[in-house]
N, C-alpha and C positions, 0 to 999 in steps of 0.2 A: 137915454143912455142907462139911468138909474132904473128906468121903468123897465129896461130889456133886461137888467141884471136880477132885478127883484122876481120878476116871471120866472126866470131859471132856476133861481135859489127855491122858489116853492115845487118847480117842479122836480128837481135834484133832491129833495131830503123827505122825510119821512116825516110825520105829523108830530112825534117826540121831539126829533130835530129841528123842524120848524117853529115849534114854541119855544123852545130854548133861543134858538137863534133871533127873536123876535121880542124876549124879554124886556121889559123896561130897565129903569134904572136902578140900583140898590144893589147888594150882595145875592149871587146867583149861584147856586150849586147845581151842576150838573154831573150826575152820576152817569159815568158811561162804562157799560158792562164792557166785557171784553168782546173784540170785534164789532163793536157799534158805530164805528163810524165817528168819533170823538174830535179827530183833526180836521174832520168838514165842518163838524159843528163850529169849532172854533174858529176856522178860516171864515163860512158864513155869516157866523155872528159880527165878526171884524166888519164885513164888508155890509153889512146890513147897517152898523152903527155908522159908516160913511154914507151911506147911499139913501138912508130912510130919517135918520137923525141929524144928519148935517155935522158928524162930528170929523174934525179936520185929522187927517191919518196920522200926521205926528205928534196928534194929543192922544193915541192909543196906545199902550205899550203891552206887547205879549211876550210870556216868560215860558222858559221851557230848562228841562233840566240836563238836555244833552246839545253838543254842537250838531250830530246828526238831525235830531227833532227840529232844531233853529232852521237847519237849512230848508227843511221839508217844508217848514210853515211858510219860508219865505218864497219857495216856490210856487206854492201854493196857493198864497196871496198874488203872486206876481200874475198866474192863470187868470184868477178870479176878476182882480180887477185893476191888473197892469200897471205898466210904470214902475215897476220893480218892487210892487211890493206896496206902492202909493205913497211912501212915507212913513209906513208904521214902524214902529222902535219895536225890535224883535230879536231876541236872544237870550243866553243861558243867564241863570242867577250870577255866576262868576262874571260873564262877560259884559251885562251890562252893570255891576259894580265895578268893574273896573272903570267904564266910561265915567260913572259919576264920581271916581275918586281923581282922576285926571283934571277933574275942577275944582275939589273941594279938599284933596289930600293935605295941603298945606297948613290946612285948620288942626289937622290933627299933630302936627309936628312931622309929617312927611313931605318932603318933595313934590311937585306935580308931576316931576320926572321918575317917581320911583320905580323900581324895577319889580317883577314877582319873582320870587326864587322857584327854581325847579326842583323836584325831587333829590336828584342827586347831590347840590349844593347844599339843600336844607338837611340831608344827611350829613353831611362833611362839617356844615356849622354845629350841629348838636353833636356829633363827635369831638370836635373841638371842645365844647362846653365841658362835657363828661371829661377829657383829659385835663382840662385846667385844673379840676375839682379830684382829680385822681380816680376818678369811677370806671373802672374797669367794666368790659362789656358785659363781663359774665355776672356782674353783680345787676346792671341794669343796660338791656341791650336799647341802641339808640332808636329803633324800629317801635319799641314799645313806649319811651317817651315820647317819640312823635305821634303815635297812635292815641295816649292820653292825651297829649295838648290838643289835638283834632277833637276829640271829644269833649273838651271844654268849651272850645269854639263853636261846635256843633248846638251846644247848648246854650250859647250866648253868654257865656262866663268869661271876663278877665281874670287875670292873675288874681285881684284880691277879691274876686268875687267866688273862684273856685272852692270846693271845699279841700281840708287839707287831707292828702294823700301820701304814705308815707310807703316804700318799696325799699325792703332790704336795707332798713335802716334809712333810705335816702329820702329828702322831701322834695317831691316832683312839685308840689306848686312854687317853690323856691326856684327852681328850673324853670318853669314855665316863664316866670317872670323873667330869669336871666335871657332865655331865649327870644322875648320879646324885645328886651332892652337891646341886644346885638342886632337883631333885623331892622331895629329902628335907627343905629349906627350904621348899618351896612346901605342904608334906604331901601330896604327891600320889605316886602310883605308877602307872606304865603297864600294860598290859593284860598285858605279859611277865613284870611284878615281881610279879603276883600269884600266879604258878605259882614263879617265883624264889625269890621270900621264904617259901613255904611249905615249900620244900626247904631252905630256910636252917633254919626252925625245926627240921626232922625231923632236919637234919644237926649242928646246934651247939647245941640246948638239949633235955637229957636230959629233964626233967620236961614239958616240953611235947609233947615227941617221943612221949613214954611215952602222954600224954594222947590224942593224935590216933592212935596205932596200937590203942588199947586200944577207942576210939570205937565201932569196927564190929567185926562178926564175921566177914563176908562183902562183898567187893568186885567189882562185875563192871565191865567196861568194853568199851563197842562200838568199832569201827573201831581195832583195836590197831594194826593194821600201820601207821597214821599217827602214831603218837606219834613225838614228837622227844624227845632225851636228858633232858631235863628233865621232862617229861611222864612218861618211863619210871621216873626216879627218884624222881619224885614217887609212882609208882603203889608199886612195888617196896620203898620206904622205908616207905609207911602200913600195907604187909601183912608186913614183915619177921616181926613174931611169930605171928600165927595162920595166914600164908601160905596163905588162903581168896582165891585172887586169880583171877577166871573172866575170862581174855578171849577175846573174840569178833573175829575179823577173817579179811582173805584175802591172802595174800602175793601173790597172782598181780593183786590190785588196788591194789599200793603204787604210787603213781606222785608222789607229793610228795615225793624226796629234794629236790628244788631249794628248797625250804622248810625243809628239815632233819628229816625223817621219814626214820627208818631201819628199812629192812625187815628189818635182823639182829635186830631186837627180838621178832618175831614165829617168824622162821627159829631162831632159838638159844632159845625160850623153856624147850623142855624143860632145855636146860643152865643155865639161871641159877637153879636152885633143887637146889642139891646134896643128895644122899640122902634125895631126895624121889621119890616115884612120880607123875609127871605124866600125868594123863588127857587123852588126845588124841581128839577127837571131831571125823568129817569130815561134813560136811552137802554133799551131791552132788546131792541131786534138787532140780530149778531148777521154778520154777513161773510164769516168767516169758517164755522163748521157746520157739520151735518146736524140733523136733530138727534141722533143718537148721542153723541159726544155732547151737545149741550145739556141735554136729560142728565147724564152722568154728571157733569160739571154742577148744573141746579142741586141734583142731590147732596152731592159732596159738601157745597157751601153753605146749603140750607142751616144745618146744625152748628155755624159758627155763632160762638157766644154772644156777641152784639154787632150789628151790621144794619146798614138800610135795606130796607126790604127791594127786590128787583131781581128779576126772573129773567133768563136768557131764551130769546124766541128766535127760533130758526126762520130764515126766508129760503132756505136750499131745501132741496130733495133730499130724501134720506139716504144713506150708504151702509156701510160696513157697520154692525155693532162693535161698539168697544170690548176687548176681551180683555181679563186678567188671567195670566197663567203661572201655576204654581210649580218653580222648577226644584230639581235637585240641591244644587248649590251654585255658586258664584260662576262656576263655568258652563255647566248646564245652562243657567242662565244666558250666560253670553252667545252659547250657541245657538238657544232658541231665538235669542234677538236677532244674530245674524240670518239664521231662517227667514225669519218676518221680514228683514229689510231686501231680502235676496228676491223673496216671492212680489213685494212691493215695486222691485227695482224690474221684473219679469213684467208685471202688469204696465209698466211705462212709467213709472216716478222716478226723475233724476236721482242721482245721487245724494246732489246738494239740497234738496227739497225732504229730506229726510234727518231726523235728530233722535241722539239717544240722550235723555235729561237725566241727572241723579244729583242726588240732595250731598254728598259726600264725593271729593274727588279721588278719594282710594277708590272708590268703584272703577275707576276708568281701567285699572290694572289687566284684568280679566277681559273687559272688552277690547282693548287693546291687542292682547296676544290673540284672541280669538278670530277678530276681522283681520289681522294679519294674517293668519294662518289660513284664513278662507281667500286672501288675496282681495280683500273688500277695502277701496280707499277710505279712508276717514282724517279728520282732523280732530285736534283739540281747539275748542273756541274759549278765549278768554283765559285762558291758564298755559300750563306747558304739561307735556307728557309727563307721566309718572317717573320714568326713568332721568327725566331732565330736572327734577326738583332740586334745590340745594341740597337738604337732607340725604337726599334718597344719593346723590351724587358723592356727598361725605362719607355716608356709610359703606358705600361699595369701595369707594379708594382704601378705607380702613381694611374693609376684607380681603380685596384684591393682595393688597401688602404683606397682611396673615397668612393669604392660602398660595402665596409664593407665585402668582400672575399679574402683581401689579407693576406698573412702569414709573419712571420717574415724574411723571405729573401726576398721577396717584400719591405719589410721597410729598410731593412739594404743595398738593392739594390739603396735606392735613398735617404739616409739618408746625403748623401753629394754630392745630385746632385740638381742644382749646387752646389757649393762649399760652406760651411759652417760653416769651419774651425774644422770637424770632421774627424779626420786620423784614419790609421787603431786601434791603441790604442782605441780612441772613441769610434767605432764601436764596438769593445770586448764589452767596458762596458754597452752600450747599448743594447746589447743582454744578456749581463748579467742581465741587471736589467728588460730586458722583460721577460726571463726565470723566473725569481724570483717571478714576478707580479702574474703569473698564468692566465695570462690574455691573449686575443688575440693580436694580433698587432694593429688593427686599433682601439680594444678597450683601449688599453695603451697609446695610442696617446691621447684619450678622457681626459683621465689622465692628460698627458704633457699639453693639451690646458687650462687647468683649472689652471694650477702654480703647481702644485704638483708631481714635479721633480726635483732630484737633481742634481749635476756633469753635465756632457757633455749634458744629456737629455736635460738639460736646452734650447740648442742651438736650440733644435726642437720645440720649443715651437711655434713660428710665422708660422710654417709649419702645425703643429697640429691645430693650430685656425683658418689657412685659410681652412684646409677641413672641420673642424665643419661649418662654414660658407657657403662652396660650398653646402655640404649635403642638405641645407634647397630647395635650387632649383633645384635639379638634375631630378626631375621627367616632369619638363618643359625645359629639354634639350634633345635633340634628342640623342647627343653622352654620354648622363649621365655624363657630365663633362671633360669629356677627355682634348678637346683643353684649357678648362678654367681653368684647374688646371696646365697644361703644359705651359700656359701663363702668369699665374699669379707667377708661381713658379720660373720666368725667363728661367724654361728650354730650352723654343723654340728660346729667345733671345744667350743662351750660344752655340746653334748650330754654331751660326756666329764665333767662333773661328776656325773651321774647314777650313774655307775660303770659298768663295761665290759657289762656285760650289759643293761643299762637302754638306755643308748646305742644298742647294736647294731639293739635292738627298733626304739628310734625311729626309728634313719635308715634300715632296712629297711621301714618305715612312707612314708618321705619319698620313699625311691627307687619304691617302687611307686607313690606320687603321680607321682613323673617320668614313668614308663613310661606313666600312664593319660594325661596331661595329653598327651605326644608322639602315643598312639592317638588320644585324641580330636580334638586338631588336624588330625591328616590326614582327617576326615571335612570338614573344611572349617567347623568352627565357630571363631570369634571368640572371643577372651579372655572379653569378658563374656558369650558366650554359655556357656560352659564354667563360669563361675561361677554362673550360674543353675541349670544342670545338678547341680553340687554342691550347692548349696543345697535344690534339691528331694528330692535324696537325703540329704540329712541334715534336713528339716523331717518325713519320715515322715508325707506329708499323704495317702497311698494309704490308712491305715487309717482306718476308718471312724469310731473312737473307742477308749476304754480298755478296752472290752469285747468288743472283736471278736478272735475266735481268730485267731491268727497262727501262722506256721513260724517256730520256735525256730533260732536260730544262735547257736551257741556252741562255746566251746573243747571239746576233748577233757575236760582237765583239769575246767571246770564241770559237764560232763555226769556225772560219778560223784555215784552214788546214785539217778539218776533213770532214768525207763523211757518209751519209745513205743512206739506202733502199728508205724512207718515210719522207719528212721534211713538216714542216708546219712553214709557217712565219705567226706570230701575231699580229696584229697591224699595218697593213699597212695602216696608213692613215696620215693625216697631223697632225701635232705635237706629232707624235709618230717616224713616218718615212716618208718623213723626222721631226727628231725633232723639235719643236719649237724655240730650242736656234738658231738651224740652219738657220730656217725661218726668225729669227727675224736678223741676223747679214747678209742674204742675200748673204749666200754662203752654197747652199745643195749638194754641188759636192761630199763630201766625204759621205753624206748619202746615195745619190745614189750607190756608189760604194759599201756600205754596203748592200744594198738590193742585187746588185748582186751577193756580197760574198753568201748570204744566198741562194739565187737560185742554186749556181753552189756547194752546199753541197748534193743536192737529185739525187741519181741516177736513181731512177725509179718514185717515185710518187712525186709530190708538191703539195700543198694546201696554198694558201695564204688567209687571211682574216683581215676585216676591222669591224669596229661594227657602227652603225647609231646614236648611244649615249654611253657614256661612261661617268663613274663616276670620276672626275680629283678634286683632294682639296676638295672632299666632295660636288661638285657642279655637276650637271648632262650636261656635254657637246655635240654637234651634230657634230662631225667632218667630214669633206670631205674626200672621197677617197683620198689616196697619189698621189699626182700629177706625180708620177713615172708611176703608172700603170694605170690611170683610163682613158687614151687616146689608150691603147691598142687594137688591132684588136681582134675578138674573134678568130681569125684563129691561133692567138699565145696564147690566155689567154682564158678559158671556162668563162664566168661571168654568176655567181649565182645570180640573186638577187632577193628579194622580188618584188610581182607585186608593182608598184609605187602607183596606183592610187584603193583607197576603195571607195565603194558608200558612207559610212556614213563621210568620208572627203570630197567629192565632194559635199554635200548635205551642209554641215556647210561653205563651201568656198562659193556655190553658194548663199547662204543667205546673204555674206557678197559682192557679186558683183564680185567675183574672179572666174576665171577660166584661163585654158593653155593659154597663149598667151595674157594675161591681162596685160595691162600697169600701173605700181604700182608705189608710191613713199612712201620713208623710210625718218623719220626725220635724220638718219643720213649718212644712204647709197644713197640718192638721190633715183633716178629712174631707171626702171628697168623693166623688162620683166617676167612672171612669167613662168618657165620653168615645172615644177613638183608639184604634191599634193601627201601627202602620209600619212598614219597612220589614226586614226579614233579618234572622238571626242575632248577633250582637248588633245590629243597628235598627233592632224593633224600638219603635219610639211609641209611646203613650200619651193621649191628651186626658187629662183629669181637670173637671170643675171643681176647684176646692172651695168650700163656705168660706174661708176668711182670705185666702190670697187669689181667688179669682182662677181662671182657665191657665193651666200650666201645660208644656209640653216637654216630656221628659224620654231620657234614653231608658228604656225599662232595664237594662244590665245594671244601671247605675241607680237607679230610684228610689230603693231602700222602700218599697211600698209593702204594706201590711194589709192583707185581706179582712176586710170585718164580717 
């Protein structure tokens, strides 16, 4: 039986996979490129250890990151060696930690019957702690505190070990300690505690550490490049005696640094086991994508600052060359994407075998509008549609009331945003008063503004008065008062309690909404008609039913581990991919890996898009193409760019004495040379390579250039 299995393994695996499967004891690093059959390799290595090394199945531990990956591993093990996986112990980091703690939690002061706190209860607990200390959510939002505590636990830091962290004069480390004490009293652990407490056992309790370390003879872990410090310590402590740790991963796909993952774990793996010969195996044969797509992927990742050398090699025949299309703006981009997807659908590709991937969630707005306009089915994966986001629903509620098209639900949504001391009971009283008045919500607020309100409704008088004042100037505001009311009610300021990054993301979405309102009202729509359009986009009524195949819209981070026949990477330009934050910090390497992950999701067709102009925060920006792709040879990437020079633009430039090759001076950027002129009339743009500032793309009308 064992001999038959071994013969089958040799037949099914390529030489690199087979070498990884048959590697001996000690640390083994399997560098598995995208689409290279890593799960197959893990499963066959486990089978090889059982069949050819005599390792008992229950002495083998296989660790994954997701329940889906754990289920797939178990199914494949069952198919390969039968007997429901033969008793191999497998699961996610969290599931396995829970299993260990069910036996040893009492040593840490918890009962063995402790429960895991869910997200809602965790949030409620943090709210109670903050309320007991009279800390309003406007000063410190519960989600920010939870996120900071998670960050500490991912780094393996208990309250006493965490660095002092102050926020709005509040000691977060002290709150972390209080949170842990409360959890212990409630006999609860959160999900991060599961990992942290197993590490505590391995660090602090010698007898239990020995029992855990000797429980398994071999440990294998998938997606090793995604481990955070506490997961890395969990693994290394568990394997510190037998050292039979096999890690499988790809440093080129390490894209979760923002949530604690550290690519150094896989880059430095061979240096973490002193005096040990570490086996290194490279899986480079790709079974997913066409040669052209892989050529592009290899070219993009080759310039990564530090990586294990590997080159993806195709096992399929070639197909369509990947294309890069430069569009006029985000709406032209969305139309070009829709045209590409429609063409692929006509070619026979199912809607649900296509995906549009983007760096920022705000990019979904134009895509949602155009796809719905073209009656093409779509779904947002791993997130919510633009108009379903909390800050967008809040902003539209304020705007609708201000523009006399809001109802009682809009009013009740904003009566305590920001906090006005109106609790649930108060909101019920306001709803009753509004219903008794027989007035529309915005009409009733006019009454409140005039001082004709009793009870809790009096607390709305300042808001109502502000709304009346703003209405006088709505016609002069392109966004009909959106930002004015959000700023003057301090709603915008209240976002800061979420923490810097989250607040920035939410504000970015609001400014995207502002630009969309301005653009839509220019079409002549009334505010009520705008609200109708937003409601239809939110409803998703274009979908026939739950089982209707739909185009997948998702972030690049969400797409990792997935594959599609046809993929669009939208907005591959400076400021989006790489993200402006990474550019400002001077480290864009993870952004490059993110693009690589996006490219390698595609099996047969790949379109990359960027826009010459894009609305950001309500202003028109003129981004440069992404530094990652602008220098790629046409043999790698077909470049579809509009003609750079038009007669009208040349005429305007010549009147100013400008031409291609002219030497010019700019008040801020210094001296440079004109490389390109494009567009027409007032929209003429000029590209100049400045000696100090590098390449800049400017509106000629406002460029203030002087010919030298």
